[in-house]
VEXPA-678107 format. One record per residue (C-alpha): y, z, x; residue number from 1. Coordinates in nm, 4 decimals, padded with zeros to 6 digits. Layout:
<nodes>
+----------+----------+----------+--------+
:        Y :        Z :        X : badren :
+----------+----------+----------+--------+
:        Y :        Z :        X :    NUM :
...
+----------+----------+----------+--------+
</nodes>
This chain:
<nodes>
+----------+----------+----------+--------+
:        Y :        Z :        X : badren :
+----------+----------+----------+--------+
: -02.1302 :  03.9152 : -01.4000 :      1 :
: -02.2492 :  03.6529 : -01.1679 :      2 :
: -02.3411 :  03.7146 : -00.8303 :      3 :
: -02.3936 :  03.3916 : -00.7083 :      4 :
: -02.1470 :  03.2699 : -00.4560 :      5 :
: -01.7766 :  03.0934 : -00.5534 :      6 :
: -01.8527 :  02.6839 : -00.4950 :      7 :
: -01.5297 :  02.6694 : -00.4071 :      8 :
: -01.4589 :  02.4074 : -00.1399 :      9 :
: -01.1637 :  02.4311 :  00.1178 :     10 :
: -00.9542 :  02.1790 :  00.0431 :     11 :
: -00.9096 :  01.9608 :  00.3724 :     12 :
: -00.5366 :  02.0226 :  00.3871 :     13 :
: -00.2992 :  02.3035 :  00.3818 :     14 :
: -00.2085 :  02.3864 : -00.0279 :     15 :
:  00.1210 :  02.2413 :  00.0465 :     16 :
:  00.0149 :  01.8829 :  00.1199 :     17 :
: -00.1910 :  01.8632 : -00.1620 :     18 :
: -00.1076 :  01.6283 : -00.3846 :     19 :
: -00.0683 :  01.7231 : -00.7978 :     20 :
: -00.4178 :  01.6365 : -00.8475 :     21 :
: -00.5957 :  01.8217 : -00.5670 :     22 :
: -00.3552 :  02.1089 : -00.6238 :     23 :
: -00.4620 :  02.0989 : -01.0216 :     24 :
: -00.8159 :  02.0733 : -00.9295 :     25 :
: -00.8563 :  02.3491 : -00.7061 :     26 :
: -00.6504 :  02.5427 : -00.8979 :     27 :
: -00.8859 :  02.5086 : -01.1660 :     28 :
: -01.1706 :  02.5745 : -00.9572 :     29 :
: -01.0474 :  02.8826 : -00.7993 :     30 :
: -00.9567 :  03.0601 : -01.2206 :     31 :
: -01.2887 :  02.9670 : -01.2552 :     32 :
: -01.4499 :  03.0754 : -00.9414 :     33 :
: -01.2617 :  03.4166 : -01.0177 :     34 :
: -01.3560 :  03.5063 : -01.3792 :     35 :
: -01.7243 :  03.4116 : -01.2653 :     36 :
: -01.7415 :  03.6475 : -01.0067 :     37 :
: -01.5362 :  03.9560 : -01.1785 :     38 :
: -01.5120 :  04.2183 : -00.9452 :     39 :
: -01.7109 :  04.0792 : -00.6702 :     40 :
: -01.5697 :  04.1382 : -00.2785 :     41 :
: -01.4906 :  03.7944 : -00.2419 :     42 :
: -01.2769 :  03.7986 : -00.5457 :     43 :
: -00.9638 :  03.9315 : -00.3566 :     44 :
: -01.0117 :  03.6522 : -00.1174 :     45 :
: -00.9995 :  03.3605 : -00.4588 :     46 :
: -00.7233 :  03.5432 : -00.6063 :     47 :
: -00.4951 :  03.5099 : -00.3132 :     48 :
: -00.5535 :  03.1505 : -00.2992 :     49 :
: -00.4974 :  03.0991 : -00.6706 :     50 :
: -00.1398 :  03.2726 : -00.5638 :     51 :
: -00.0760 :  03.0564 : -00.2607 :     52 :
: -00.1951 :  02.7590 : -00.5380 :     53 :
:  00.0330 :  02.8594 : -00.8363 :     54 :
:  00.3359 :  02.9262 : -00.6029 :     55 :
:  00.2992 :  02.5978 : -00.4826 :     56 :
:  00.2972 :  02.4591 : -00.8128 :     57 :
:  00.5648 :  02.6795 : -00.9226 :     58 :
:  00.7959 :  02.5725 : -00.5879 :     59 :
:  00.7065 :  02.2076 : -00.6627 :     60 :
:  00.8895 :  02.2073 : -01.0652 :     61 :
:  01.1800 :  02.4266 : -00.9392 :     62 :
:  01.2814 :  02.0978 : -00.7245 :     63 :
:  01.1273 :  01.8373 : -01.0009 :     64 :
:  01.3944 :  02.0454 : -01.2652 :     65 :
:  01.7022 :  02.0714 : -00.9592 :     66 :
:  01.5985 :  01.6886 : -00.9040 :     67 :
:  01.6661 :  01.6547 : -01.2924 :     68 :
:  02.0180 :  01.8208 : -01.3034 :     69 :
:  02.0688 :  01.6199 : -01.0006 :     70 :
:  02.1396 :  01.9285 : -00.7968 :     71 :
:  02.3378 :  01.8550 : -00.5037 :     72 :
:  02.1328 :  01.8252 : -00.1239 :     73 :
:  01.8284 :  01.7160 : -00.3333 :     74 :
+----------+----------+----------+--------+
</nodes>
């Protein structure tokens, strides 16, 4: 386990305002930091941020799927 602090830069905007590319890069940084740190105390915070990123990506994918099906109101 690495004891150095995770080098995950906080995005300049809220998760919901990140582009898909920014969201994907942020996800990879968080996943790497969580894997590297194992059970260090900071991991809980990183896992929460990662869950937020994954939820945002899932929401965007749901919207894309609904739009492709021609869902009313979208």
